[in-house]
N, C-alpha and C positions, 0 to 999 in steps of 0.2 A: 036246327039240329034236333034229332029225336032224343027223348029222355030215356036212355037205356044204358045197360052196362053188361059187358061180356061176363059169362060165368068164370072165365079165366082171371078176371079182375078180382074175384073173391080171394084168391090166394095172395095177391099183392096187397089188398086191403088188410087181410088178416096179419100178414107179415109186418106191415107198417104199424098196425095197432099193437101188436105184441112188442115191437120196439119202443113204442111210446109208453106202454105199461112198464117196460124194463127200466126206462130212464126217469120215470115220474118221481121216484123217491129222491133222486139226486137233484132233479130240477126243482122240486119243492124246497129242498135245503138251500139251493142257490137263491130262490126267491125270498126265503125267510132271512137269509144272511144279508141280502140287499136291503130288505125292509128294516132290519135291526140297525144297519149302518145309517140308513136315512133317518130313522128315529133318533139315533144317537146324535146326529147332526142337528136335528131340531132341538133336542134337549140341550145341546151345547151352543145354541144360538148361532149356528152356522160355522162354528170354529172346529168342527170335527173332521170333515172331509171337504175337499175343494168343490167349487161350483161345477167343474167339469165332471168330477166323480159323481156328484149328485145326479147330473144329467145322464151319465152312463148307467148308474144303478137304476134310475127310473126307466131308462130305455130297456134294460134287461128285464125288469119286472113286466113292462108292457109287452115285450116280445114273448115272455112266458105265457102271459094271458092269451095272446094271439095263438100260440102253439096249442094250448088247451082247448080253446074255442074251435080251432081247426080240427083237432082230434075228435071232439064231440060231433062236429059236422060229418066227419068221415064215418064215425060209428053209426050215426043216424042214417046215412046213405047206404051203408053196408046192410043195416037191418031192413031198410025200406026195400032194397032190391033183392036181398037174398032171404028175407023172411024170418030168420031166427037170429036172435042176439048172440054175439060171441060171448063166451064165458069171460066175465071180467074178474080179475083177481081181487 
């Protein structure tokens, strides 16, 4: 497969990146809240939240990390193919 991207894809990339920027503050709060609950559980020697909740909160934090990594990869590809960086808030 040839490594190329249609000019029309630029609009789709820009739209997705704008949406990521828009939700980032809320996603950051979610990650922080999960981290605080996990730390509270550690501080309480495991008596704060259940093991399943620990697993779920850990999974949420990992998913957020993957979301940000994918967003950075999309930004890099957009910049690589279309030459100028999108203005980042």
